A tleap script that builds the chain and sets N, CA, C and O, in Angstrom:
source leaprc.protein.ff14SB
mol = sequence {
  NMET ASP ASP VAL LEU VAL GLU LYS VAL LEU
  ARG ALA VAL GLU LEU VAL PRO ALA GLY ARG
  VAL VAL SER TYR GLY ASP LEU ALA ALA LEU
  ALA GLY THR GLY PRO ARG HIE VAL GLY ALA
  ILE LEU ARG GLU TYR GLY GLY SER VAL ALA
  TRP TRP ARG VAL VAL ASN ALA SER GLY ASP
  ALA PRO GLN HIE LYS ARG SER ALA VAL PHE
  GLU HIE TRP ARG GLU GLU GLY ILE PRO VAL
  LYS PRO ASN GLY LEU GLY CYS ARG ILE ALA
  ASP HIE ARG VAL ASP LEU GLU GLU LEU GLY
  ARG ALA HIE ALA GLY ALA ILE ALA ASP LEU
  CGLY
}
set mol.1.N position { 81.156 135.853 112.544 }
set mol.1.CA position { 82.092 134.958 112.949 }
set mol.1.C position { 81.286 134.610 114.378 }
set mol.1.O position { 80.333 135.231 114.847 }
set mol.2.N position { 82.050 133.266 115.001 }
set mol.2.CA position { 81.390 132.826 116.256 }
set mol.2.C position { 81.712 133.409 117.010 }
set mol.2.O position { 82.865 133.797 117.201 }
set mol.3.N position { 80.637 133.650 117.723 }
set mol.3.CA position { 80.778 134.498 119.083 }
set mol.3.C position { 81.527 133.588 120.255 }
set mol.3.O position { 82.343 134.067 121.043 }
set mol.4.N position { 81.150 132.317 120.241 }
set mol.4.CA position { 81.782 131.320 121.424 }
set mol.4.C position { 83.351 131.217 120.918 }
set mol.4.O position { 84.190 131.258 121.818 }
set mol.5.N position { 83.809 131.090 119.611 }
set mol.5.CA position { 85.263 130.829 119.611 }
set mol.5.C position { 85.798 132.205 119.782 }
set mol.5.O position { 86.917 132.242 120.295 }
set mol.6.N position { 85.136 133.603 119.399 }
set mol.6.CA position { 85.788 135.052 120.016 }
set mol.6.C position { 85.850 134.984 121.575 }
set mol.6.O position { 86.666 135.684 122.175 }
set mol.7.N position { 85.028 134.179 122.211 }
set mol.7.CA position { 84.840 134.238 123.478 }
set mol.7.C position { 86.374 133.621 124.085 }
set mol.7.O position { 87.074 134.112 124.970 }
set mol.8.N position { 86.614 132.350 123.254 }
set mol.8.CA position { 87.288 131.512 123.642 }
set mol.8.C position { 88.842 132.101 123.563 }
set mol.8.O position { 89.651 131.921 124.474 }
set mol.9.N position { 89.086 132.697 122.569 }
set mol.9.CA position { 90.333 133.219 122.293 }
set mol.9.C position { 90.470 134.602 123.289 }
set mol.9.O position { 91.559 134.928 123.760 }
set mol.10.N position { 89.637 135.111 123.457 }
set mol.10.CA position { 89.648 136.489 124.148 }
set mol.10.C position { 90.126 136.117 125.674 }
set mol.10.O position { 91.076 136.609 126.282 }
set mol.11.N position { 89.197 135.100 126.130 }
set mol.11.CA position { 89.526 134.710 127.557 }
set mol.11.C position { 91.013 134.016 127.610 }
set mol.11.O position { 91.762 134.101 128.583 }
set mol.12.N position { 91.289 133.364 126.478 }
set mol.12.CA position { 92.622 132.812 126.552 }
set mol.12.C position { 93.902 133.761 127.004 }
set mol.12.O position { 94.871 133.610 127.748 }
set mol.13.N position { 93.310 134.980 126.029 }
set mol.13.CA position { 94.400 135.947 126.087 }
set mol.13.C position { 94.260 136.766 127.444 }
set mol.13.O position { 95.204 137.511 127.708 }
set mol.14.N position { 93.559 136.733 128.029 }
set mol.14.CA position { 93.149 137.775 129.354 }
set mol.14.C position { 93.710 136.666 130.292 }
set mol.14.O position { 93.809 137.090 131.444 }
set mol.15.N position { 94.093 135.417 130.151 }
set mol.15.CA position { 94.937 134.491 131.486 }
set mol.15.C position { 96.488 134.588 131.226 }
set mol.15.O position { 97.259 134.073 132.035 }
set mol.16.N position { 96.954 135.241 130.110 }
set mol.16.CA position { 98.081 135.357 129.717 }
set mol.16.C position { 99.074 136.342 130.802 }
set mol.16.O position { 99.281 137.470 130.353 }
set mol.17.N position { 99.475 136.155 131.666 }
set mol.17.CA position { 100.061 137.214 132.745 }
set mol.17.C position { 101.122 137.903 131.952 }
set mol.17.O position { 101.842 137.579 131.008 }
set mol.18.N position { 100.929 139.132 132.791 }
set mol.18.CA position { 102.412 140.376 132.217 }
set mol.18.C position { 103.446 139.523 132.093 }
set mol.18.O position { 103.428 138.442 132.683 }
set mol.19.N position { 104.574 139.940 131.235 }
set mol.19.CA position { 105.764 139.549 131.505 }
set mol.19.C position { 105.759 137.985 130.730 }
set mol.19.O position { 106.731 137.276 130.990 }
set mol.20.N position { 104.894 137.526 129.960 }
set mol.20.CA position { 104.884 136.479 129.462 }
set mol.20.C position { 103.826 136.305 128.103 }
set mol.20.O position { 102.754 136.894 128.238 }
set mol.21.N position { 103.985 135.702 127.067 }
set mol.21.CA position { 103.466 135.895 125.567 }
set mol.21.C position { 103.153 134.371 125.445 }
set mol.21.O position { 103.506 133.427 126.151 }
set mol.22.N position { 102.325 134.436 124.247 }
set mol.22.CA position { 101.880 133.155 123.864 }
set mol.22.C position { 101.491 133.278 122.331 }
set mol.22.O position { 100.757 134.208 121.999 }
set mol.23.N position { 101.964 132.357 121.362 }
set mol.23.CA position { 101.599 132.336 120.085 }
set mol.23.C position { 100.393 132.397 119.493 }
set mol.23.O position { 99.468 131.965 120.182 }
set mol.24.N position { 100.036 132.938 118.073 }
set mol.24.CA position { 98.947 132.416 117.825 }
set mol.24.C position { 98.295 131.098 117.794 }
set mol.24.O position { 97.116 130.774 117.934 }
set mol.25.N position { 99.675 130.230 117.512 }
set mol.25.CA position { 99.081 128.503 117.245 }
set mol.25.C position { 98.603 128.256 118.686 }
set mol.25.O position { 97.425 127.980 118.912 }
set mol.26.N position { 99.582 128.362 119.719 }
set mol.26.CA position { 99.353 127.978 120.888 }
set mol.26.C position { 97.417 128.595 121.431 }
set mol.26.O position { 96.732 127.666 121.859 }
set mol.27.N position { 96.875 129.665 121.398 }
set mol.27.CA position { 95.879 130.445 121.124 }
set mol.27.C position { 95.034 129.296 120.345 }
set mol.27.O position { 93.911 128.984 120.742 }
set mol.28.N position { 95.542 128.780 119.389 }
set mol.28.CA position { 94.249 128.594 118.547 }
set mol.28.C position { 94.097 126.737 118.803 }
set mol.28.O position { 93.089 126.100 118.496 }
set mol.29.N position { 95.200 126.213 119.349 }
set mol.29.CA position { 94.929 124.775 119.970 }
set mol.29.C position { 94.059 124.958 120.969 }
set mol.29.O position { 93.006 124.320 120.957 }
set mol.30.N position { 94.353 125.871 122.017 }
set mol.30.CA position { 93.297 125.851 122.930 }
set mol.30.C position { 91.852 126.354 122.393 }
set mol.30.O position { 90.819 125.881 122.866 }
set mol.31.N position { 91.842 127.142 121.584 }
set mol.31.CA position { 90.245 127.569 121.466 }
set mol.31.C position { 89.719 126.379 120.030 }
set mol.31.O position { 88.611 126.559 119.526 }
set mol.32.N position { 90.458 125.451 119.608 }
set mol.32.CA position { 89.957 124.820 118.587 }
set mol.32.C position { 90.017 125.363 117.033 }
set mol.32.O position { 89.239 124.890 116.204 }
set mol.33.N position { 90.730 126.116 116.766 }
set mol.33.CA position { 90.853 127.015 115.453 }
set mol.33.C position { 91.952 127.037 114.791 }
set mol.33.O position { 92.759 126.163 115.108 }
set mol.34.N position { 92.266 127.783 113.936 }
set mol.34.CA position { 93.921 127.722 113.408 }
set mol.34.C position { 94.244 129.317 113.782 }
set mol.34.O position { 93.455 130.218 114.063 }
set mol.35.N position { 95.660 129.329 113.682 }
set mol.35.CA position { 96.406 130.545 113.909 }
set mol.35.C position { 95.793 131.895 113.087 }
set mol.35.O position { 95.735 132.993 113.640 }
set mol.36.N position { 95.483 131.740 112.129 }
set mol.36.CA position { 95.188 132.793 111.042 }
set mol.36.C position { 93.839 133.424 111.623 }
set mol.36.O position { 93.621 134.632 111.713 }
set mol.37.N position { 92.980 132.404 111.998 }
set mol.37.CA position { 91.944 132.753 112.412 }
set mol.37.C position { 91.857 133.474 114.034 }
set mol.37.O position { 91.014 134.263 114.460 }
set mol.38.N position { 92.908 132.956 114.649 }
set mol.38.CA position { 93.236 133.681 115.835 }
set mol.38.C position { 93.451 135.354 115.709 }
set mol.38.O position { 93.012 136.284 116.386 }
set mol.39.N position { 94.315 135.299 114.547 }
set mol.39.CA position { 95.133 136.519 114.300 }
set mol.39.C position { 93.739 137.751 113.827 }
set mol.39.O position { 93.754 138.933 114.170 }
set mol.40.N position { 92.599 137.074 112.964 }
set mol.40.CA position { 91.592 137.846 112.670 }
set mol.40.C position { 90.784 138.153 113.959 }
set mol.40.O position { 90.305 139.287 113.972 }
set mol.41.N position { 90.570 137.497 114.878 }
set mol.41.CA position { 89.729 137.759 116.255 }
set mol.41.C position { 90.400 138.916 116.835 }
set mol.41.O position { 89.820 139.992 116.983 }
set mol.42.N position { 91.533 138.724 117.144 }
set mol.42.CA position { 92.450 140.088 117.787 }
set mol.42.C position { 92.332 141.154 116.812 }
set mol.42.O position { 92.016 142.295 117.150 }
set mol.43.N position { 92.550 140.854 115.730 }
set mol.43.CA position { 92.191 142.347 114.929 }
set mol.43.C position { 90.983 142.949 114.901 }
set mol.43.O position { 90.946 144.130 114.553 }
set mol.44.N position { 89.766 142.263 115.259 }
set mol.44.CA position { 88.361 142.664 115.460 }
set mol.44.C position { 87.982 142.958 116.540 }
set mol.44.O position { 87.105 143.809 116.688 }
set mol.45.N position { 88.570 142.302 117.591 }
set mol.45.CA position { 87.876 142.115 118.561 }
set mol.45.C position { 88.750 142.181 119.882 }
set mol.45.O position { 88.292 142.267 121.021 }
set mol.46.N position { 90.242 142.119 119.489 }
set mol.46.CA position { 91.199 142.075 120.673 }
set mol.46.C position { 91.589 143.339 121.563 }
set mol.46.O position { 92.430 143.199 122.451 }
set mol.47.N position { 90.815 144.917 121.267 }
set mol.47.CA position { 91.172 145.897 121.885 }
set mol.47.C position { 91.162 145.715 123.082 }
set mol.47.O position { 91.898 146.480 123.706 }
set mol.48.N position { 90.485 144.830 123.790 }
set mol.48.CA position { 90.134 145.062 125.456 }
set mol.48.C position { 90.816 143.991 126.002 }
set mol.48.O position { 90.586 143.659 127.165 }
set mol.49.N position { 91.622 143.408 125.322 }
set mol.49.CA position { 92.591 142.238 125.828 }
set mol.49.C position { 93.893 142.855 125.745 }
set mol.49.O position { 94.091 143.756 124.930 }
set mol.50.N position { 95.062 142.320 126.751 }
set mol.50.CA position { 96.470 142.353 126.143 }
set mol.50.C position { 97.045 141.272 125.088 }
set mol.50.O position { 97.664 140.212 125.188 }
set mol.51.N position { 96.433 142.217 123.813 }
set mol.51.CA position { 96.744 141.324 122.460 }
set mol.51.C position { 98.548 141.773 122.101 }
set mol.51.O position { 99.162 141.381 121.109 }
set mol.52.N position { 99.093 142.644 123.166 }
set mol.52.CA position { 100.645 142.360 122.923 }
set mol.52.C position { 101.244 141.415 123.358 }
set mol.52.O position { 102.431 141.248 123.076 }
set mol.53.N position { 100.637 140.669 124.060 }
set mol.53.CA position { 101.338 139.285 124.669 }
set mol.53.C position { 100.996 138.010 123.557 }
set mol.53.O position { 101.264 136.816 123.684 }
set mol.54.N position { 100.350 138.668 122.498 }
set mol.54.CA position { 100.574 137.131 121.362 }
set mol.54.C position { 101.529 137.659 120.025 }
set mol.54.O position { 101.665 138.725 119.426 }
set mol.55.N position { 102.000 136.530 119.939 }
set mol.55.CA position { 103.363 136.736 119.056 }
set mol.55.C position { 103.366 135.607 117.981 }
set mol.55.O position { 102.843 134.586 118.427 }
set mol.56.N position { 103.844 135.478 116.571 }
set mol.56.CA position { 103.972 134.572 115.645 }
set mol.56.C position { 105.105 133.372 116.466 }
set mol.56.O position { 105.726 133.687 117.481 }
set mol.57.N position { 105.211 132.044 115.840 }
set mol.57.CA position { 105.727 131.146 116.508 }
set mol.57.C position { 107.220 131.507 116.673 }
set mol.57.O position { 107.752 130.690 117.425 }
set mol.58.N position { 107.891 132.243 116.327 }
set mol.58.CA position { 109.162 132.855 116.308 }
set mol.58.C position { 109.466 133.819 117.600 }
set mol.58.O position { 110.618 134.076 117.949 }
set mol.59.N position { 108.371 134.293 118.229 }
set mol.59.CA position { 107.925 135.473 119.135 }
set mol.59.C position { 108.009 136.551 118.400 }
set mol.59.O position { 108.467 137.410 119.154 }
set mol.60.N position { 107.851 136.961 117.469 }
set mol.60.CA position { 107.784 138.150 116.482 }
set mol.60.C position { 106.467 138.792 116.592 }
set mol.60.O position { 105.435 138.309 116.127 }
set mol.61.N position { 106.549 139.868 117.209 }
set mol.61.CA position { 105.278 140.804 117.076 }
set mol.61.C position { 105.157 141.450 115.806 }
set mol.61.O position { 106.113 141.860 115.148 }
set mol.62.N position { 103.725 141.541 115.420 }
set mol.62.CA position { 103.086 142.028 113.949 }
set mol.62.C position { 103.738 143.306 113.996 }
set mol.62.O position { 103.613 144.118 114.913 }
set mol.63.N position { 104.679 143.497 112.614 }
set mol.63.CA position { 105.220 144.782 111.993 }
set mol.63.C position { 104.661 146.184 112.353 }
set mol.63.O position { 105.334 147.145 112.726 }
set mol.64.N position { 103.486 146.146 112.202 }
set mol.64.CA position { 102.547 147.097 112.202 }
set mol.64.C position { 102.118 147.762 113.525 }
set mol.64.O position { 101.405 148.759 113.639 }
set mol.65.N position { 102.672 147.041 114.487 }
set mol.65.CA position { 102.002 147.015 115.707 }
set mol.65.C position { 103.309 146.962 116.824 }
set mol.65.O position { 103.185 146.866 118.045 }
set mol.66.N position { 104.406 147.039 116.169 }
set mol.66.CA position { 105.757 146.881 116.911 }
set mol.66.C position { 106.077 147.882 117.958 }
set mol.66.O position { 106.473 147.647 119.100 }
set mol.67.N position { 105.804 149.245 117.302 }
set mol.67.CA position { 106.045 150.178 118.446 }
set mol.67.C position { 105.514 149.898 119.722 }
set mol.67.O position { 106.150 149.869 120.776 }
set mol.68.N position { 104.063 149.650 119.530 }
set mol.68.CA position { 103.291 149.550 120.417 }
set mol.68.C position { 103.298 148.384 121.346 }
set mol.68.O position { 103.067 148.497 122.549 }
set mol.69.N position { 103.598 147.147 120.687 }
set mol.69.CA position { 104.082 145.917 121.372 }
set mol.69.C position { 105.103 146.194 122.448 }
set mol.69.O position { 104.996 146.053 123.666 }
set mol.70.N position { 106.144 146.630 121.702 }
set mol.70.CA position { 107.796 147.036 122.401 }
set mol.70.C position { 107.307 147.957 123.620 }
set mol.70.O position { 107.608 147.460 124.705 }
set mol.71.N position { 106.679 149.085 123.696 }
set mol.71.CA position { 106.404 149.846 124.991 }
set mol.71.C position { 105.491 149.073 125.815 }
set mol.71.O position { 105.634 149.258 127.023 }
set mol.72.N position { 104.645 148.304 125.487 }
set mol.72.CA position { 104.146 147.371 126.655 }
set mol.72.C position { 104.948 146.364 127.096 }
set mol.72.O position { 104.741 145.882 128.210 }
set mol.73.N position { 105.795 145.984 126.432 }
set mol.73.CA position { 106.987 144.960 126.442 }
set mol.73.C position { 107.794 145.705 127.612 }
set mol.73.O position { 107.943 145.036 128.635 }
set mol.74.N position { 108.348 147.028 127.600 }
set mol.74.CA position { 109.551 147.564 128.528 }
set mol.74.C position { 108.720 147.679 129.485 }
set mol.74.O position { 109.312 147.648 130.564 }
set mol.75.N position { 107.182 147.846 129.622 }
set mol.75.CA position { 106.760 148.062 131.176 }
set mol.75.C position { 106.575 146.618 131.802 }
set mol.75.O position { 106.603 146.479 133.025 }
set mol.76.N position { 106.389 145.557 130.956 }
set mol.76.CA position { 106.195 144.085 131.755 }
set mol.76.C position { 107.678 143.525 131.801 }
set mol.76.O position { 107.725 142.566 132.572 }
set mol.77.N position { 108.724 143.774 131.309 }
set mol.77.CA position { 110.263 143.293 131.447 }
set mol.77.C position { 110.454 142.203 130.229 }
set mol.77.O position { 111.308 141.337 130.423 }
set mol.78.N position { 109.803 142.181 129.121 }
set mol.78.CA position { 110.317 141.551 128.232 }
set mol.78.C position { 110.880 142.203 127.121 }
set mol.78.O position { 110.353 143.005 126.349 }
set mol.79.N position { 112.407 141.598 127.152 }
set mol.79.CA position { 113.609 142.325 126.546 }
set mol.79.C position { 113.269 141.773 124.665 }
set mol.79.O position { 112.779 140.721 124.257 }
set mol.80.N position { 113.728 142.878 123.958 }
set mol.80.CA position { 113.182 142.609 122.342 }
set mol.80.C position { 114.773 142.134 121.893 }
set mol.80.O position { 115.831 142.747 122.030 }
set mol.81.N position { 114.516 140.884 121.343 }
set mol.81.CA position { 115.551 140.551 120.565 }
set mol.81.C position { 116.420 141.424 119.911 }
set mol.81.O position { 115.987 142.501 119.502 }
set mol.82.N position { 117.807 141.049 119.728 }
set mol.82.CA position { 118.688 141.935 118.692 }
set mol.82.C position { 118.291 142.284 117.681 }
set mol.82.O position { 118.586 143.378 117.199 }
set mol.83.N position { 117.351 141.234 116.996 }
set mol.83.CA position { 117.323 141.265 115.399 }
set mol.83.C position { 115.956 142.520 115.374 }
set mol.83.O position { 115.438 142.768 114.285 }
set mol.84.N position { 115.490 143.201 116.570 }
set mol.84.CA position { 114.238 144.122 116.862 }
set mol.84.C position { 112.996 143.637 116.026 }
set mol.84.O position { 112.262 144.474 115.502 }
set mol.85.N position { 112.695 141.923 115.866 }
set mol.85.CA position { 111.348 141.753 115.534 }
set mol.85.C position { 110.685 141.146 116.661 }
set mol.85.O position { 109.652 140.552 116.353 }
set mol.86.N position { 111.026 141.130 118.010 }
set mol.86.CA position { 109.971 140.264 118.893 }
set mol.86.C position { 110.950 140.135 120.082 }
set mol.86.O position { 111.979 140.775 120.296 }
set mol.87.N position { 110.265 138.961 120.938 }
set mol.87.CA position { 111.341 138.325 121.902 }
set mol.87.C position { 111.874 137.016 121.545 }
set mol.87.O position { 111.822 136.603 120.387 }
set mol.88.N position { 112.499 136.205 122.715 }
set mol.88.CA position { 113.023 135.430 122.603 }
set mol.88.C position { 111.566 134.353 123.145 }
set mol.88.O position { 111.376 134.202 124.352 }
set mol.89.N position { 110.758 133.767 122.246 }
set mol.89.CA position { 109.360 132.887 122.956 }
set mol.89.C position { 109.755 132.160 123.924 }
set mol.89.O position { 109.215 132.080 125.027 }
set mol.90.N position { 111.183 131.323 123.378 }
set mol.90.CA position { 111.740 130.357 124.622 }
set mol.90.C position { 111.447 130.816 125.941 }
set mol.90.O position { 110.982 130.053 126.788 }
set mol.91.N position { 111.701 132.058 126.170 }
set mol.91.CA position { 112.480 132.507 127.399 }
set mol.91.C position { 111.010 133.093 128.216 }
set mol.91.O position { 110.837 133.254 129.424 }
set mol.92.N position { 110.232 133.288 127.286 }
set mol.92.CA position { 109.046 134.156 128.021 }
set mol.92.C position { 107.715 133.862 127.730 }
set mol.92.O position { 106.782 134.615 128.012 }
set mol.93.N position { 107.588 132.620 127.086 }
set mol.93.CA position { 106.093 131.732 126.405 }
set mol.93.C position { 105.630 131.369 127.879 }
set mol.93.O position { 106.482 130.951 128.664 }
set mol.94.N position { 104.293 131.514 128.289 }
set mol.94.CA position { 103.299 131.330 129.344 }
set mol.94.C position { 103.573 129.676 129.505 }
set mol.94.O position { 103.916 129.044 128.506 }
set mol.95.N position { 103.426 129.073 130.664 }
set mol.95.CA position { 103.376 127.853 131.060 }
set mol.95.C position { 102.284 127.165 130.318 }
set mol.95.O position { 101.141 127.274 130.763 }
set mol.96.N position { 102.528 126.381 129.103 }
set mol.96.CA position { 101.033 126.402 128.312 }
set mol.96.C position { 99.976 125.277 128.960 }
set mol.96.O position { 98.769 125.285 128.720 }
set mol.97.N position { 100.645 124.314 129.820 }
set mol.97.CA position { 99.810 123.434 130.541 }
set mol.97.C position { 98.982 124.125 131.662 }
set mol.97.O position { 98.008 123.592 132.195 }
set mol.98.N position { 99.363 125.114 131.910 }
set mol.98.CA position { 98.877 126.087 133.449 }
set mol.98.C position { 97.528 126.776 132.724 }
set mol.98.O position { 96.378 126.717 133.160 }
set mol.99.N position { 98.025 127.506 131.385 }
set mol.99.CA position { 97.180 128.278 130.583 }
set mol.99.C position { 95.873 127.104 130.260 }
set mol.99.O position { 94.670 127.338 130.368 }
set mol.100.N position { 96.522 125.785 129.834 }
set mol.100.CA position { 94.877 125.178 129.447 }
set mol.100.C position { 94.245 124.908 130.418 }
set mol.100.O position { 93.020 124.970 130.323 }
set mol.101.N position { 94.883 124.494 131.752 }
set mol.101.CA position { 93.700 124.235 132.576 }
set mol.101.C position { 93.114 125.629 133.445 }
set mol.101.O position { 92.052 125.698 134.064 }
set mol.102.N position { 93.964 126.503 133.311 }
set mol.102.CA position { 93.206 128.073 133.722 }
set mol.102.C position { 91.898 128.179 132.828 }
set mol.102.O position { 90.756 128.438 133.207 }
set mol.103.N position { 92.449 127.858 131.281 }
set mol.103.CA position { 91.428 128.331 130.174 }
set mol.103.C position { 90.415 127.304 130.069 }
set mol.103.O position { 89.489 127.718 129.372 }
set mol.104.N position { 90.188 125.871 130.579 }
set mol.104.CA position { 89.254 125.050 130.883 }
set mol.104.C position { 88.465 125.763 131.783 }
set mol.104.O position { 87.392 126.092 131.277 }
set mol.105.N position { 88.595 126.069 132.777 }
set mol.105.CA position { 87.855 126.911 133.906 }
set mol.105.C position { 87.145 128.096 133.255 }
set mol.105.O position { 85.960 128.388 133.416 }
set mol.106.N position { 87.945 128.671 132.576 }
set mol.106.CA position { 87.531 129.836 131.997 }
set mol.106.C position { 86.346 130.067 131.006 }
set mol.106.O position { 85.709 131.096 130.780 }
set mol.107.N position { 86.227 128.738 130.447 }
set mol.107.CA position { 85.268 128.572 128.872 }
set mol.107.C position { 84.276 127.424 129.347 }
set mol.107.O position { 83.767 126.676 128.512 }
set mol.108.N position { 84.009 127.301 130.719 }
set mol.108.CA position { 83.369 126.210 131.215 }
set mol.108.C position { 81.924 126.863 131.213 }
set mol.108.O position { 81.159 125.903 131.112 }
set mol.109.N position { 81.293 127.851 131.267 }
set mol.109.CA position { 80.376 128.391 131.117 }
set mol.109.C position { 79.921 128.715 129.469 }
set mol.109.O position { 78.917 129.388 129.234 }
set mol.110.N position { 80.594 128.278 128.614 }
set mol.110.CA position { 80.321 128.493 127.345 }
set mol.110.C position { 79.652 127.666 126.476 }
set mol.110.O position { 79.106 127.885 125.395 }
set mol.111.N position { 79.823 126.453 127.292 }
set mol.111.CA position { 79.353 124.821 126.706 }
set mol.111.C position { 79.979 124.119 125.833 }
set mol.111.O position { 79.554 123.009 125.513 }
savepdb mol mol.pdb
quit
């Protein structure tokens, strides 16, 4: 896997503040890849970042990780939707313009 791409994705996740989420697609747009590739990067390398802040476009958490995700969300003040699948992404999505600016600075050393 491309080390620079991995680093771009991980640095973006590190910039998402507690109590906020970002979608796989949002991260993909920042890093210049696709959402599934972002998921693969997080699956393989995401253990050291706040992976629980990354959701699908509907705000849903991965099924196999939901209990762990929801535990983190309780600590961060993110309520789970009534359907039990994730959060209301419109209420908790990080400011994407701000994230984009911060990310540009965070990856400047990658060339």
